[in-house]
N, C-alpha and C positions, 0 to 999 in steps of 0.2 A: 254732625258737624256743628261746632260751636261758633257763635258770632264773635267778632272782634271784641266787643264790649265785655263779653262773659268769659273770654279765654284768659286764664290766669297767667299764661306765658307772655301775654301782651300787656300785662300790668307792670309798669316800671315806676309806679308812684312811690314804692318803698322796697322792702326786702322781698325776695321770691316767695310766692305763696305755695310752699311745698305741700301744705295740707290739702291743696285743691288741685294741683297739677296731675293730670292723668295722661296716659299714652295717647288718647284720642285728641288731646289738645296740640300735640306736637306738629303734625302736618299743616293744619290751618294756620298756626302761628308762624311757622317758618316760611310758608308760602307767602303770607302777608308781608313779613319783614323783608323777604327777598324781593318781592315786587316793589316795595317802597324804596329799598336801597337802590335797585336798578333805575328807578325813576330819578332819584337824586343824582346818580352817576351820569345818567344821560343828560341831565340839565347842566351838570358841571363840566361835561366834556364839550359843550358848545363853545364856540369862539368867545373870548373874553378880552377886553382891551387891557385891563390892568389886573394881573393876578396878585391877590393879596392873601394873607393868612385868613382874615375874616371872611372874605368872599369865596374862598376855595377850600382851605383845609378844614375850617370849623364845620361847615355844613356836611362835608364828606365824613368827618369823624362822628358827627351827630347821628347820621344814618347807620353807619356800620357798627357803631358801638352797641346799639340796641340789638342788632342781629347777633353780634358776638356774645352779648350777655344771655340772650335767650338760648342760643345753641350751647353755651357753656353750662346752663342749668340742665339741659337735656343730657349732655355728655356726663355731667357729674352724677345725675341720677342713674344713668346707664352703668356707672362704675360702682355705685354703692347700694343700689336696690334693683339689681338686674331682674327683670321679669320677661317672659316671652313677648308680651305685648309691647313693653318699652323697647326691648331689643329690636323688634320688627319696625317700630316707628323710627328708632335711631338709624337703622340700616336703610330704611326707605328715604330718609332725608339727608343722610351724609353725602351722597353723590351730588345732590343739588347745592348743598352748602359749599362743598369743595369746588364745584364748578364756578360758583359765584366768586370765591376768593381768587381762583385762578384767572378768571376773566378780568377781575379788578387789577391783578398784578401785571396783566398784559395789555392794559388799556393805554394805547399810545397817546391819546389826547390828555389823559391825566398825567402820564409820565412827562409829557412836554410841559405841562403847567408847573409841575414841581421843578423842572429844570429852569423854567422861566422865573419862578420865584427865587430860585437859588442865584440866578444871574441878575436879579433886579437890584436897583439902588436901595430898596427897602429891606433887603436881606440883612444888611449890616445892623439895622436897628432892631431886629428880632432878638429875643432873649437867647442866651446860649442853649437853653433847652429846646426852643423852637428851631434853632439852627440845626441842632443835632437831629431832630425829627425829620427835617427836610433832607438832610444828608442820608439818613437811614432809609427814607422812602425811595430816594433815587437808587441807592444800592439794591433795595429789595425789588424795585421794578426790573432792574437788570437781571437779578437772580431769579425773578419770576418769569423771564422769557419775553419781556416787552420789546426787546430789540431783535427778536427772531423773525424770519420771514413767515408768511401766513401758514404755509404747510407745516413748518416746524412748530409754530405756535399751537396748532391743532394737536400735534403729536405730544407736545409738552403737556397740554391740558389733559389729554387722555392718560398720560403717565401719572399725573397728580391724582386723578380720580381713582385709577387702579391701585395706586399705592395706599390711598386712604382706606379703600375697601379691604385690601389684603392685610393691612395693619390691624384693622378692626377684627377681621377673622382670626388673626393670630392671637389677640388678647382674649377673644371669646373662647377659643379652643383651650387656652390655659385655664380660664375660669371654669369652663364646663368639666374639664378633666379633674380639676381640684375639687369641685363640688360632687363629682361622681364617685370618687374613691372613699370607701368606708371600710375600715378594718375592725371587726368585732372579735374581742378576746373574751372568752367565757371562763377561763381559769385564772383567778387572781394571782396564782403563783407565778404565772408567766410575766407579771408586771413588777416583779421584784426590783427594787431600786428606784421606782418612779415615785415622785413626791405625792403626798396625799391630795393636794389641791388639783394636781393633774389627773389623778385617778377619779376624783370627785366630778370633774368636768366631763371626763369620758363616760362615767356612769350616767350622768345627767343626759348626755347625748344619746346613749343607748335607750334610756327610759323614754326620752322624747320620741324616738322612732319605734316604740313599742317592743323593745328587745331586752333580753336579760344579758347583763355583762357590762363590758366597757368598750365604747366605740370611739375610734380615732379617725381623724381626717387628715387631709394635706394642708389644712390651715396651719400656719406656723406655730401658734401656741399649742396645737394638738400634737403634731408629729415631732417637732424638734426636741421636746423633753425626752422622747423615747431614745433619740440618738445620743442625748447628753447624759441620761441617767439610767436607762434600762440595762440591767445585768444580762438580760436575755439577748445573746448575740444574734440569734436567728431573727428575733423580732426587730432588732436594729437594722439588719440587712433588708428585711421585708419593706420597712417604711422608707429606707434610703432608696431602694430600687424603684419604688413607686414614685417618689418625688423626683428622682433623677431621670425618669423616663416619661413623665407626663407630657401629653401632646406630642408624642413621637412614635416612630415606627417600632420602638422597643416596648411600648406600653401595653403588654399583653393583659395586664390586670384591669384595664379600663374597658367599659362596656362598648365604647365606640372608638376603638383605637385608630382605625383608618380615617374615620371622619374628622377626628381631632388632631391628626398628625400635622405638625407645622413644618415638616421638612421641605416640602415644595414651596410653602409660603415664604420661607427664608430665601430660597433660591430666586423666587420671583421678585422679592423686594430688592435683593442685591442687583439683579439684572436691571430692574427699572431705575434704581438709583444711578447705576453706571450709565445707562442711556441718558438720563437727565443731565448728568455731568458732561457727557460728550456733546449734547445739544447746546449747552451753555459755553462750550469751548474749553472745558477743564479736562485734565487727564483722568480724573477719578472722582468719586463722590466725596472722598475725604477732603479734597481741595474745596469742594463746594461747601461742605459743612463748616470749614474753618473761616470762610469769608467774614462772617460777623463775630468771630471769636477773638480772644487775645492771642492765641498761638499763631505763629506766622505761617506754618506749613506742616504737612504730614511728617516730613522729615524732622522738623523741629520737635514735634510731639513724640515721635518714635525715639529720637535721641534722648529726650527728657525721661521717657519711661525706661529705656534701656540703662541709662545711668542710675536711675533709682533701683532698678533690678540688681545691678551690679553692687550697689551699696548695701542692699538688703540681703543678698544671697548668703554671705557668711553667717549672718544672724539666723536666717531661715534654716540653714544646714545644721546649725547647732541646736535649734529648736527641734528639728526632726530627729536628729540623732538621740537627743535626750528622751523624746517621746517613745521612739522605738525601743530603746533600752528599758525604759520604765514598763512599757506594755509587755515586753518579753519577761522581765524579771519579776514584776509585781502582779501582773494580770494574767500571765500565762498565754498571752497572745503573741505568737512567734511571727505571724504574717499579718502585720497591721494593715487593715483594709480601710477603704473610705468610710464605711459605716462604723468603724471603730474609733475614728479620729476624735469626734466630739466627746465620746465616752472616756477614752483614755486621757484626753486633755483635761477633762473635768477632774478625773481621779488624780492626775499628776498635780494639778493646781491645788486640790484639797490637801495632798500630801505635803507639797512644798510650802504652802502659805497657811495651812491649818484653818481653812474655811472653805465653804462650798457656796456655789451660786444660789442654791436653795436656801441656805442659811441667811444670806444677804437679802433675798427676796422677801423674807418675812418682815423686813423693816420698811418696805416701800408700798404701803397701802395707797390706793389711788388718790384718796382725798388729801393725804399729806404731800404726795408728789405734786399734785396740781397747786396746792397752796404754796409749796416751796418754789415752784417754777414762777408763779405770779409774784411772789415776794422778791425773787432775784431780778425779775424784769423791772419791778418798781424801783429797786435800789440802783440799777444800772441806768435807767432811762427816765426816771421821775414821772412815771405814768401809773394810773390806777386801772386794774382790770376788775370789772364788776359783772355778776350774773345779769343776763338780760333775757328778754322774751321775744321769740320769733317762731313762725311756723317751721317745722323740721320734717325730714323725710323718714325718720325712725324714732321710736320712743326713747332710745338711748342717747340721741344727739342732744348736746347742750349748746347754748348760745351765750356769748359774752360781748361786752363793750369795753373799749379802751378809752380812757379819758386823760387829759392833761389839764390841770387847773380847772377841773369841772367842765371842760369842753370836750365833746365827742371827737375822737380822731380816727377811730377804726372799730370794726366789729369782726367776730369770727365764730364759725361753727366748729364744734369739737366732736368728732365721731371716732371713738376710741376702740371699739371691740370688733373682733372678727365675727363673721356670720355668713351663712349661705347667701349667695347672690351679690356678695361684695368682693371686689378685686383685692388680691393680696398685696402686701407691702404697706408702705406708709408714704404719704405725699401731702404737699400743700398745693392748693390751686386758688386762683382768684375768682371770686364771685362778682366783684365790681372793683374798678380802679378809682383812685383819687383823681379828681378833675374839677377845675374851676368852671362853674357855669355862670350864666348871666347874673344870677341873684345870690349864689351861695357857692360853697365848696362841697362837692359830692365826696363823701368819706369812703375809704376803701373797706371792702369786706372780703374775708378769706375763708376757705374750707381747710381745716386741718384734720387729716384722716390717718388713722393707725389701725392695726389689727392685733390688739392685745386680747388677753383672756377676759371674758365677761365675768361679772361677779357670780359666784356659785351659791347654791342653796344646799346646805348640809343639815339633814334631819329637821327640815322645815325652817332653818334659821339662815337668813341671808348673810353671806360672808363678803367682805370687801374684796375687790379685785386687787391682787398683789402683782406688782411689776418687778420683773428682773431689772438689774442695774442696766443691762443693755437696752431694755425697753425705755427706761428713764432717759438714757442717752438719745434714743430715737425720738422721744417726745420733745426734748430740748432741740434736737436737730430740726425737726419740722417746724417748731415754733420760731426758730431762727429765720426760716424762710418767711413765716408769717409776719414777723417783725419788719423784715425788709419791705414787705408789701404794705403793711399798715402804718408804719411810722414815717413814711415818706412825707416830705414837705413840698414835693414837686406838683405843680398844678396842671401839668400837661399830660394827658392820658397816656400817650404813646411812650413816655419815658418816666412815668411815675411808678414808684414801687419797684417790682421786679421787671416791669416792661422795659424793653430796650437794653437790659443788662446783658453783657456778653455771657454766653452759656457756660464758658469755662471759668467764670467768676461768680456765677449765681449761687454756688455752694459755699462761698466764703461766710456769709452770715449764719448759715445753718451749722457748719462745722465749728465755727467760732463758739456758738452756744454750747456745744458738747463739752467744752473744757470745764465749764462750771460744775459739771456732774462729778468732778474729781476734787472739788474744794470742800474742806471740812466745814467752813462757816456757811456753806450752802446746804450740805447734806444734813448737818445737825438740826436744821430747821425744817427738813422735808422728810423725816423718818420717824416712825413710831411702830414698834413691834406689833404685829397683828393680834397677839394674845395679851401681852403685858402693857402695851402702850409706851414702853421705854424707847428713847431715841437710840439711834445707831451708836454702839460703843466706840469710843475713840480707838481702842485697840483693834477692833474689827475693821474700822476705816483704814488704819495704818496697814493692815494686811492687804486690803483691797488695793491701796496705793502701791504697795510693794509688787503686787501682781498686775498692775496696770499694763505693763508692757510684756506680759506673758505671751509668748509666741508672736510678738509683733513682727518679727522677721517673716514668718510664714504668712501672716495676714497681709503684710505689705506686698509680698511676692504674689499672693493670690489676686489682689486688686490690680497689680501691674499686669498680670497675666490676662485678666478680663479686658483691661484697657487695650493691650496689644492685640488681642484677638479681634476686638471691635475695629481697631484702626486698620489692621491688615485685611480684614474682610472688605473694607471699603476703600482700600488703597491698592492692593496688588492681588486680590483674588480674581481669578479668570476662569469662569465656568466653561468657556469655549475650549480651554486647554484639556478638559476632561477631569480637572481637579475637583474633588467634592469639598463641601464646606468642612466636613469632618476631617478630611486630609489636611486642610490648611490649619485647622485647630490643632491637630496632632503635631504638625510641623512647628508651630509656635511653642507648644508645650515642651517639645523635645529640647528647645533652646533655653527656656526660661523656668520651667516648672520642676520642682523637687517632688511634689506629690501629684502623680498622674492618676486621674480618675479611672475607674474600670471601663472596659470597652463599651459596655452598654450605656454609659452615661450620655445623656443628650441634653445637658443643661441649656444649650443654645436654643432649644425648642421652646423654652419658657423665659428666654432672656428679653423680657418685655422692655427694658430700658432702651435697647437699641432697635428693636423690631416693632414696637408700638408705643414708645414713650418719649420720643424726641431726642434721644441721646445717640443717634447713629453717628459714628465717627466722633463721638463726644463723650464717651464713657470715661476717658482720661481726665475729664473735668473734675472728678472727685479728688484725684491725687494732685492735680494742678492747683485746685482751689485750696487744698489742704496746706500747701506751701503758704498761701496767702493767709489762711485762717490761723495757722500756728504762729506765724510771724505777728499777726495782729494781736493774738492773745498774749504773746510775749510782751507787748507794750503794757498790758495790764499787770503782768508779773513784775515788770520793772516799776510800775506805779505803786503797786502794793507795798513794795519795799520802802517807799517814801512816805506812806501813810494814807489815811482815808481821803484826805483832800485831793491827793494826786490821783487816787483811784476814781473818785467822782469826776474829776476833770477828764480823765481818759475815757470814761463812759460817755460824757457829753461830746467829746471830740469824735469818738467812734459814731455816735448818733448823727452828729453834724456832717461828717465827711464821708461816711459809708452808707448808713441806712437812709438818711434824709434825702440824699441826692438821687437815689434810684439809678435809672439809666440815663440821666441827663448829661452825663459826661463819661468818658472812657473809664473803665474800672481801674486801670493802672493809675490814672490821675487821682482817682478817689483814694486808692490805697496809699499813694505817695503823699497826698495831703494829710492823711491820718498818721502815717508812720514817719514822715520826714525823709524817706528814701524809698528806693525800689525794694521789692521783696527778696528775702534770702531764704534758702532751704535749711539753714542751720537750725532754726527753731523746730522745724518738723522732725529732723533727725534726732534732736535732743528729746523732744516730747515722746518720740517712738522708741527711745532707748537705743538708738543706732548711731549716736555720735561717736566720734573717734575717742 
């Protein structure tokens, strides 16, 4: 047991002490912060003659922020360096933390004080940001069950705790299955078509495990190149089946299939969410999810998605017909299967546009991509990004500072590579939010996490990590989130950066940044061939641009399908009727999908976005925000035609009206202030090649 003074999780004097934090620190730190927070809550719940911001909101925020930061560190470590000890500590403390936040959201005395502050004469003199915080707090108390009778409050609290535990178990099962699977190939002939760098990484993985041959895993940089490039159809089917059945009842190739099966966890989560909605007086969880979002109702979202599906379907049908014909005529694949789609698509794209994804990849070594990204941010927003020093959780993690006119405005950790014990995917999370304190401004800090291929060593020589263009886009996407968090100028913690931003608008800055990955004057500065050092040829860029909307109809329809599945699972799925989750998925696919996965596919069992990632009844946000981001980027296209001064002005206006204001006002107001009007879908359709 460590003392308070020696526990690094309780040291808030600077950046997290990742080099010192151990699993044994978690419980004493969290217990201490919970006790301190409860003491403050008890004091603030006492009768008070005059409720003001300084006497009530500030001390409550002071106490809960430290608990949130410490638990955020623990949660982050659990995602990026999972160990048995850390997982046990996380799972031991998660119920206690969930219980506290549920208690807080149901505290009638605190709720009453927020309402009193809202009704007071002093409310009008509060800043717009503080007014929004008070309004959000009142909304959140209601959604947290503060108005429920005592017996229903207890049940609501139990639901929150069980949901948190089941969601954690869901993500752990996915991670454990991903880490469990290893495919060893001993005959190099079976790897025909695979790029050399992919084979080198697989050979290094086998050698590390003391094996001869080439070892593949279900980490994206390892398995997906097989689907995309391997000529061996049986090999493609093997890895597709493994990835499509992880954490499911179909996962016969996993060592603990039954223990890691998420089927019942999905049913449990849907049941608990539906019960939560009914307790709060809503018809379904989709309505609950949309309360703090831009979209008005589940019907509104479903209508938006179905309209987009209708617009995309003719283009998707054309994409599919072309692919099937090409696979039949050129590849000898008469019955195109799910494990053939990436391979046939890559071959068709090579044939049509005379380049391959592997050829493009040679021009994106990591150091040039990072330099090019930072250069673009500097040009857009007049900030400097500089290497910095801080304790980190893994040797590959780097740390940077962002400055404007020599003044620190934000910092971030960059964790780029896939590894065992690290959750898959890419994400941004906040380590610390911007906030004005009594003597200074607390600058924001972000985590930027990806799962790219680590640098390889070939014949004793270190090779740079090469990124696919899709990975470059992913990096820009996550950095867009980071900019939203770090470039904020709002001094109120609850609405600075990404805090308080409607969930269906939070993808606007991330998707906005993706567009710059298709601009020549950006790419020419962030490319250098791995062998020759030559920049990306303009002729190859033109081919990439011509292929930009290759199969965009199919891709759009796929995202719409996922969004509709998510919405219907939380809108009209009824387990009591005897309907299974798979049956609902099949019903939605029958209406909207052109490419139906094989019967064994259980993608939902690893659909972490909606079952462990905060996107429940919110996955539509990606397409919803894409309307906003495409329209926002169109403003830069218009400015570019007018010259550099107009482009610079557009960048400053975007910074001022979107990034700087964070969640301090409704997202629609911010978009309208930037664009001069409400959003239009036209730019999205044009950028996707689906305009009339």
